[in-house]
C-alpha positions in Angstrom: 84.2 88.6 116.0 83.8 85.3 117.8 87.3 84.4 118.9 86.4 80.4 118.8 85.4 80.9 115.2 88.4 82.8 114.4 90.9 80.5 116.0 89.7 77.8 113.9 90.7 79.7 110.9 94.1 80.6 111.9 96.7 79.5 109.4 99.6 77.6 110.7 101.3 76.3 107.8 101.3 76.1 104.0 101.4 72.6 102.0 103.5 73.4 98.9 102.1 70.5 96.8 98.8 71.0 97.2 98.9 75.0 97.5 96.7 74.8 100.6 97.0 76.6 103.7 96.7 74.5 107.0 94.9 75.4 110.1 95.0 72.0 112.1 97.9 72.0 114.7 100.6 69.4 113.8 99.1 69.0 110.4 102.6 69.3 108.4 103.5 71.6 105.7 106.0 74.5 106.0 105.1 76.7 109.0 104.2 80.3 108.5 106.3 82.8 109.8 105.8 84.4 113.2 103.5 87.0 113.1 102.0 89.6 115.7 98.8 89.9 113.5 96.3 87.5 112.2 96.5 85.1 109.0 93.3 83.2 108.7 91.3 81.5 106.1 88.7 83.9 104.8 84.8 83.6 105.7 82.3 83.0 103.3 81.2 86.3 101.9 84.2 88.2 103.2 84.7 91.6 102.0 88.3 90.6 100.5 86.3 88.8 97.8 85.0 91.9 96.1 85.5 95.6 95.7 83.4 98.6 94.9 82.3 97.8 91.5 80.5 94.6 92.4 81.2 93.2 89.1 84.1 90.8 89.8 84.5 88.3 92.7 87.5 86.4 93.7 88.2 85.0 96.9 91.7 84.8 98.3 92.9 81.6 100.0 94.2 83.6 103.0 94.0 87.2 104.6 96.5 88.9 106.6 95.4 91.5 109.4 99.0 92.9 110.1 100.2 94.3 113.2 102.9 96.3 111.6 104.8 96.5 108.4 107.2 93.6 109.7 104.1 91.3 109.3 103.7 92.7 105.8 107.3 91.8 104.8 107.5 88.6 106.5 104.5 87.2 104.9 105.4 88.6 101.4 108.9 86.9 101.7 107.1 83.9 102.7 104.9 84.1 99.4 107.6 85.0 97.2 109.4 81.9 98.2 106.2 79.7 96.8 105.1 82.0 94.4 101.7 82.8 96.2 100.1 86.1 94.9 99.6 89.1 97.0 97.3 92.2 96.9 97.1 95.0 99.4 93.7 96.0 100.2 92.7 99.5 101.7 88.9 100.6 101.3 88.8 98.6 97.8 87.4 101.5 95.9 88.5 100.3 92.5 85.8 98.9 90.2 87.3 96.0 88.4 89.0 93.8 90.8 92.4 95.6 90.7 92.7 94.9 94.5 91.7 91.2 94.5 94.1 88.3 94.9 92.1 85.3 93.7 93.6 82.3 95.4 96.4 84.2 96.9 96.8 86.5 100.0 94.7 89.7 100.7 96.5 92.0 103.1 94.1 94.1 104.8 96.0 97.4 105.1 93.3 99.4 107.1 94.8 97.3 110.0 97.8 99.9 109.8 95.8 103.1 110.1 97.6 105.1 112.6 98.4 108.8 111.9 101.7 109.4 113.9 101.8 113.2 113.6 103.0 116.2 112.1 106.5 117.7 112.1 108.4 120.3 110.1 105.3 120.5 107.8 105.4 116.7 107.0 102.8 114.5 108.2 103.6 111.0 109.0 101.0 108.1 108.6 100.5 104.2 108.1 99.3 103.7 104.6 96.0 101.9 105.9 95.0 105.5 107.4 92.3 107.2 105.8 92.2 110.9 104.2 89.7 111.7 106.7 92.2 110.9 109.6 94.9 112.7 107.7 92.9 115.7 107.4 91.9 115.7 111.3 95.6 115.4 112.2 96.9 118.1 109.9 94.0 120.8 110.5 95.1 120.3 114.5 98.3 121.8 113.3 96.9 124.5 111.2 98.0 122.6 108.0 96.2 121.0 105.2 97.1 118.0 102.6 97.6 119.7 98.9 94.3 118.5 97.5 92.0 115.6 99.0 89.8 113.2 97.3 86.1 114.0 97.1 85.2 111.2 99.4 87.8 110.9 102.3 87.2 107.3 103.3 89.9 106.1 101.0 93.4 104.8 102.4 96.5 106.7 101.7 98.4 103.6 100.2 95.4 103.0 97.8 95.2 106.2 96.5 99.1 106.5 96.1 99.2 103.6 94.2 96.9 104.8 91.5 97.9 108.3 91.6 95.3 110.1 93.6 93.3 113.0 91.8 91.6 116.0 93.7 89.9 119.2 93.1 92.6 121.6 93.0 93.8 122.2 89.7 97.4 123.3 90.2 98.5 120.5 92.5 98.9 117.5 90.2 98.2 114.2 91.7 98.3 113.4 95.4 101.6 111.4 94.6 103.4 114.6 93.7 103.1 115.7 97.5 104.7 112.3 98.7 108.1 113.3 100.4 108.9 109.6 101.6 107.5 106.0 101.4 108.1 102.9 103.4 107.6 100.0 101.1 107.5 96.0 101.3 109.1 94.9 97.8 108.0 91.7 96.1 110.9 89.9 97.8 109.6 91.0 101.3 112.3 93.7 101.7 111.4 96.7 103.8 112.6 99.8 102.3 112.4 103.5 103.1 112.7 105.5 99.8 112.4 109.1 98.5 113.5 111.0 95.5 117.1 110.8 96.9 117.0 107.5 98.3 116.2 104.6 96.4 114.7 107.0 93.7 113.9 104.4 91.4 111.6 102.3 93.8 110.0 105.6 94.7 108.9 106.5 91.5 107.8 103.3 90.4 105.7 102.8 93.4 103.9 106.2 93.1 100.9 105.6 90.8 102.4 102.3 90.2 99.4 100.2 90.8 101.2 97.9 93.4 103.5 96.3 91.0 106.9 96.9 92.5 105.9 96.8 96.4 103.0 97.1 98.8 103.1 100.9 100.6 103.2 100.5 104.4 103.8 104.1 105.3 103.9 107.6 103.9 105.4 111.1 104.6 103.3 113.8 103.1 104.3 117.5 102.5 101.5 119.8 104.1 100.3 123.3 103.2 98.9 126.0 105.5 95.4 125.7 106.2 92.9 128.4 105.4 89.9 129.3 107.8 87.4 129.3 105.1 86.2 128.4 101.6 84.3 131.0 99.4 82.3 128.1 97.2 80.6 129.3 93.8 78.5 127.2 91.6 77.5 128.2 88.1 74.9 126.1 86.2 75.0 125.6 82.4 73.3 123.4 79.9 75.6 124.1 77.1 78.9 121.9 77.3 80.9 124.6 75.7 80.2 127.2 78.0 80.7 125.2 81.1 84.1 124.5 79.5 84.9 128.2 78.8 83.7 128.9 82.6 86.1 126.2 83.8 89.0 127.4 81.7 88.5 131.3 82.7 88.2 130.1 86.3 91.3 128.0 86.2 93.5 131.0 84.9 92.6 133.2 87.8 95.0 133.3 90.6 92.1 133.9 93.1 90.5 130.7 92.4 92.2 127.6 94.3 90.2 125.0 92.6 87.4 124.2 90.0 85.8 121.1 88.4 82.6 120.2 86.9 79.9 117.9 88.2 77.4 117.0 85.4 73.8 116.4 86.9 71.6 113.6 85.2 69.1 114.9 82.9 65.3 114.5 83.8 62.3 113.9 81.6 61.9 117.8 80.9 65.6 118.9 81.6 68.9 118.1 80.0 72.0 117.4 81.8 73.3 120.4 83.8 77.1 121.1 84.0 77.4 122.6 87.6 80.7 124.5 87.5 82.1 124.5 91.1 85.1 126.5 92.2 86.5 127.6 95.5 88.7 130.2 96.9 90.6 129.9 100.2 90.4 132.7 102.5 91.2 133.6 106.1 89.4 136.8 107.7 86.7 138.4 105.6 85.1 136.7 102.7 86.4 137.9 99.3 84.1 139.4 96.7 82.7 136.8 94.6 82.4 139.2 91.5 86.3 139.5 91.7 86.8 136.0 92.4 84.8 135.0 89.1 85.9 137.7 86.6 84.4 137.0 83.1 82.6 133.7 82.7 79.6 132.9 80.3 76.3 133.8 81.9 74.8 130.7 83.5 71.4 129.5 83.4 70.6 130.5 86.8 72.1 132.9 89.4 75.4 131.7 90.6 75.1 130.1 94.1 78.0 131.6 96.4 78.4 130.4 100.1 81.3 130.7 102.7 82.0 127.5 104.6 84.8 126.6 106.9 87.6 124.8 105.8 86.5 121.4 107.1 83.1 121.9 106.2 84.0 122.6 102.8 86.5 119.8 102.0 84.1 117.3 103.8 80.8 118.3 101.9 80.8 115.3 99.5 81.8 112.9 102.4 78.3 113.9 104.2 76.5 113.3 100.8 78.1 109.9 100.1 77.6 108.7 103.7 73.8 109.8 103.5 73.4 108.1 100.3 75.1 105.0 101.8 72.8 105.0 104.5 69.4 105.6 102.7 69.9 103.8 99.3 71.4 100.5 98.1 74.5 102.3 96.7 76.7 99.6 98.2 75.4 96.7 96.7 74.6 98.2 93.2 77.1 97.4 90.1 79.4 100.5 89.5 81.1 99.9 86.0 82.8 103.2 86.2 84.9 104.8 83.4 87.9 107.1 83.9 90.1 108.7 81.4 92.7 111.7 81.1 92.1 113.9 77.8 94.4 116.7 76.3 92.9 119.9 76.1 92.7 120.0 72.4 89.9 117.1 72.4 88.5 117.2 75.9 85.3 119.7 75.2 84.4 117.8 71.9 84.8 114.3 73.5 83.0 115.2 76.8 80.1 116.9 74.9 79.8 113.8 72.6 80.0 111.4 75.5 77.3 113.2 77.7 74.9 113.6 74.9 75.2 110.1 74.3 74.6 108.5 77.8 71.5 106.7 78.1 69.1 106.4 81.4 71.0 103.3 82.3 74.4 105.3 82.0 73.2 107.9 84.2 71.0 105.6 86.4 69.8 108.7 88.3 69.7 109.5 91.1 72.7 107.4 92.0 75.1 108.1 89.1 76.6 111.0 87.7 79.6 112.3 85.6 82.6 114.4 86.8 85.1 116.5 85.0 88.3 117.6 86.4 90.9 120.0 84.9 94.6 120.1 86.0 97.6 121.8 84.8 99.9 119.1 83.0 103.3 120.7 84.4 101.8 119.6 87.8 102.2 115.9 87.3 105.8 114.9 88.0 105.4 111.1 88.8 106.2 108.9 85.8 103.8 106.0 86.7 100.8 108.3 86.6 100.1 108.6 83.1 98.5 111.6 81.7 98.4 113.4 78.1 101.6 114.9 77.1 102.2 118.3 75.2 99.1 119.8 76.6 98.8 122.8 78.9 95.6 121.4 80.5 94.7 117.8 81.0 91.0 116.7 81.9 89.7 113.8 83.9 86.4 112.8 82.5 84.6 110.1 84.8 81.3 108.5 84.3 80.4 107.0 87.6 77.4 104.9 86.5 75.6 103.0 89.5 72.9 100.5 88.7 69.2 100.8 90.0 68.0 98.1 92.3 66.5 95.1 90.0 68.8 96.2 87.1 68.9 93.8 83.9 71.0 90.7 84.1 73.1 92.2 81.5 73.7 95.5 82.8 77.4 94.8 83.8 78.2 93.5 80.5 76.5 96.6 78.5 78.3 98.9 80.6 81.5 97.2 79.9 81.0 97.6 76.1 80.0 101.1 76.6 83.4 101.7 78.6 85.3 100.0 75.5 83.4 102.4 73.1 84.4 105.5 75.2 87.9 104.5 75.5 88.5 103.6 71.8 87.3 107.1 70.9 89.0 108.7 73.8 92.7 106.9 72.9 92.2 108.1 69.3 92.2 111.6 70.4 95.1 111.4 72.7 93.5 110.0 76.0 95.3 108.1 78.7 93.2 105.8 80.9 93.3 106.3 84.6 93.1 102.6 85.6 90.7 102.7 88.5 87.8 101.9 86.6 86.0 99.2 84.8 87.8 98.3 81.7 89.2 94.9 80.2 92.7 95.4 79.4 95.4 93.4 77.6 99.2 93.4 77.3 99.0 95.7 74.2 97.0 98.3 76.1 99.5 98.4 78.8 102.4 98.8 76.4 100.5 101.8 74.7 99.7 103.1 78.3 103.2 103.5 79.3 104.7 104.2 76.0 108.4 105.0 76.0 108.8 104.2 79.6 107.4 100.6 79.1 110.7 98.8 79.2 111.7 100.6 82.4 108.0 99.4 83.9 108.9 95.8 82.8 112.6 96.3 84.5 111.3 97.7 87.7 108.8 94.9 88.0 111.6 92.3 87.4 113.8 93.9 89.9 111.3 94.4 92.7 108.9 91.6 92.2 111.0 89.2 90.4 108.4 86.3 91.2 105.5 88.5 89.8 103.4 87.8 92.9 102.3 91.4 93.5 98.8 92.8 92.8 97.5 90.6 89.9 94.3 92.1 89.5 95.8 95.4 88.2 97.9 93.9 85.3 95.6 91.8 83.2 97.5 90.9 80.1 101.0 91.4 81.2 
């Protein structure tokens, strides 16, 4: 970056009457706190004005690139004093402005990206570290995180703020493997918390959408890493058969993870439900037939491949990076839809939803659908909401991505589609996973949190009394 240009954007003070940040030396106002990092005015077109969805743009008035958690705490204290909104940003993979701070301060947490190491089976890292870096460090010690996102270039803090869902059906959310957090609350207090120390704050922050604090550091529980994975792919064109296969595989002790990727239809073929399962192993590869047990006969021979552990958990990284390099994916609109469904209604909902998707919904080859199954009792964090009174929950994701030159009303039509899908899903006991593109109001949030809604409001008032944190994730509060 041009240091001269950067220096002209360095913020020195804040003028409360006008709400303006001041960059000229001696220009008056209230001096900003001393920071080891950079507090600057954003440049035109800077990343901090948008997110992965490319549907909402809202520029902050200032951007903090912190050198430490102390910088984050100092600036949040300042913002609390003057009622300036603040949002932490990792790799901004939400799709409807959840991580934006219009007119406020965007904190670029990727500046805090150090993985400190592993001790006693626990990994210590800054919240801006990517899962890719976490994986690399864990593997060096013969360990692995319990569950990983399909795409690893996501920040720890960002995924833990929304919950984090992987492909291992017995592990719950990523939040369920967190041992300790360091958090900057909405008053600027820097707090270490766990299930036994400041437990209320700990529970409210995990899956809490950034409403009670900014996660600045994480201690994660690790598991022993296997050498390899036996990967199995079973294609179906019948949704019911695919669900039967997923349920059968999820019940088998041999299977360590299973989910379904729905491949878009072509002019001559229907959507294909690719049931993808894996079994960890060390030493000789297990017998695929023993791993599979009895499942419906797929439309083609099962594909079976033994891969190294790292090769297996990074396979989608390679596909996505190739797509980002060779297509316009980064620039396209992504009005994604994400919902948890109870086992009783998941199959019928997914069958109807997939059958109703149009060419625009699929937007092949960049768009696709995911269906993840998880044991309900593996979810232990109260802010990550999933359906109750069900043995299994299913996460249904419509990952629509526009084509180059899409119609001007594309985003509006997809938001209407999401609203229709959500109305049907909620009536069937579904619970929104709030990372996608959805227009939400206060009544939705009251229904979303159910009996815990008074507690949500109470912790918000306690830890963020000025209401400055993460405004984009609480429309209608």
